[in-house]
C-alpha positions in Angstrom: -97.7 -64.6 -236.9 -95.8 -63.5 -233.8 -95.6 -59.8 -233.1 -94.2 -58.0 -230.1 -92.7 -54.6 -229.2 -89.6 -53.8 -227.2 -89.9 -50.3 -225.7 -86.9 -48.0 -225.1 -84.2 -46.6 -227.3 -83.1 -49.1 -229.9 -79.4 -50.1 -229.6 -77.6 -51.3 -232.7 -75.2 -54.3 -232.6 -71.8 -52.9 -231.7 -68.5 -54.1 -233.2 -67.1 -57.1 -231.5 -64.3 -56.4 -229.0 -61.2 -58.5 -228.5 -59.1 -59.3 -225.4 -56.1 -61.5 -224.8 -56.3 -64.0 -221.9 -53.3 -66.2 -221.3 -52.1 -65.7 -224.8 -55.5 -66.6 -226.4 -57.6 -64.0 -228.2 -61.3 -63.9 -227.0 -64.0 -62.0 -228.9 -67.0 -60.5 -227.0 -69.9 -58.2 -227.5 -69.7 -54.7 -226.1 -71.7 -54.5 -222.8 -74.3 -52.1 -224.2 -75.1 -54.6 -227.1 -75.1 -57.6 -224.8 -77.5 -55.9 -222.3 -79.9 -54.8 -225.1 -80.0 -58.4 -226.5 -80.9 -59.6 -223.0 -83.7 -57.0 -222.8 -85.0 -58.2 -226.2 -84.9 -61.8 -225.0 -86.9 -60.8 -222.0 -89.5 -59.0 -224.0 -89.8 -61.8 -226.6 -90.1 -64.6 -224.0 -93.7 -63.6 -223.3 -94.5 -64.2 -227.0 -92.3 -67.2 -227.7 -93.9 -70.3 -229.1 -93.9 -73.5 -227.0 -91.8 -75.2 -229.7 -89.1 -73.2 -231.7 -90.3 -72.2 -235.1 -89.1 -74.4 -238.0 -88.7 -73.9 -241.7 -88.3 -70.7 -243.6 -89.3 -67.5 -241.8 -90.0 -63.9 -242.7 -88.9 -61.2 -240.3 -90.2 -57.6 -240.2 -88.5 -55.1 -237.9 -89.6 -51.5 -237.4 -87.1 -49.4 -235.5 -88.4 -46.2 -233.9 -85.5 -43.9 -232.9 -86.0 -40.9 -230.6 -86.6 -37.6 -232.4 -83.5 -35.3 -232.0 -84.0 -32.5 -229.5 -82.5 -30.1 -232.2 -85.5 -30.6 -234.4 -88.0 -27.7 -234.6 -91.6 -28.2 -233.8 -92.4 -28.4 -237.5 -89.6 -30.9 -238.2 -90.6 -32.9 -235.1 -94.2 -33.1 -236.4 -93.0 -34.2 -239.8 -90.7 -36.8 -238.2 -93.6 -38.2 -236.1 -95.7 -38.7 -239.2 -92.9 -40.5 -241.1 -92.2 -37.6 -243.6 -88.7 -37.4 -242.2 -86.9 -40.6 -241.7 -83.5 -41.3 -240.0 -80.7 -41.5 -242.6 -77.9 -41.3 -240.0 -76.0 -44.1 -238.4 -76.5 -46.7 -237.0 -77.4 -48.7 -240.2 -80.6 -50.6 -240.3 -78.7 -53.9 -240.7 -76.8 -53.3 -237.4 -80.2 -53.2 -235.6 -81.2 -56.4 -237.3 -78.0 -58.3 -236.3 -78.7 -57.7 -232.6 -82.3 -58.7 -232.9 -81.6 -61.8 -234.8 -78.9 -62.8 -232.2 -81.3 -62.2 -229.4 -84.1 -64.2 -230.9 -82.1 -67.3 -231.7 -83.2 -70.2 -229.5 -86.1 -68.1 -228.3 -88.2 -68.0 -231.5 -86.2 -70.1 -234.0 -83.4 -72.6 -234.0 -81.0 -70.9 -236.4 -80.7 -67.5 -238.2 -80.4 -69.4 -241.5 -84.1 -69.9 -241.3 -84.7 -66.2 -242.0 -85.2 -66.1 -245.8 -87.0 -62.7 -246.0 -86.2 -59.5 -244.0 -87.6 -56.0 -243.9 -86.0 -53.4 -241.7 -87.3 -49.8 -241.6 -86.2 -46.9 -239.5 -88.5 -44.2 -238.2 -88.5 -41.4 -235.7 -90.9 -41.4 -232.7 -91.6 -39.7 -229.4 -91.8 -43.3 -228.1 -88.6 -45.1 -229.1 -89.0 -48.8 -229.6 -88.7 -51.7 -232.0 -91.6 -53.7 -233.4 -90.9 -57.2 -234.5 -93.1 -59.5 -236.6 -92.2 -63.1 -237.4 -94.1 -65.2 -239.8 -93.6 -68.6 -241.4 -93.5 -68.6 -245.1 -96.4 -71.1 -245.0 -98.6 -68.4 -243.3 -97.6 -65.8 -246.0 -98.5 -68.2 -248.8 -101.9 -68.9 -247.2 -102.6 -65.2 -246.9 -101.7 -64.6 -250.6 -103.9 -67.4 -251.7 -106.9 -66.0 -249.8 -106.5 -62.6 -251.5 
């Protein structure tokens, strides 16, 4: 299993932008999304396997968003313990899209290898994302041990 943490406020994948250059439409990522993907790549590089992972993979992403300043002390404490969870935008799958894009060719060859995904959103005083990648073979071995 490969596990790593990317500290800082999580950034969801933004909508693609379009521009016209010499009569041709070109699609591109917004700068904020592109920079965050580069940051994820940098954090993941220290944990990258020597050979890209092959076969079916399971991906678990925990997104820890900053606690809003408008929360009372009581609400902040509840948010920190997970009793209050973020139900506002951005959507969990928009965080996932950026992470998957960033980890392609760092951890695995192609996003199609991801056959199982869990994404959860939490609040925290320390915003971050926690990523765990596991081959399905490892999961099966763990289940057979139990």
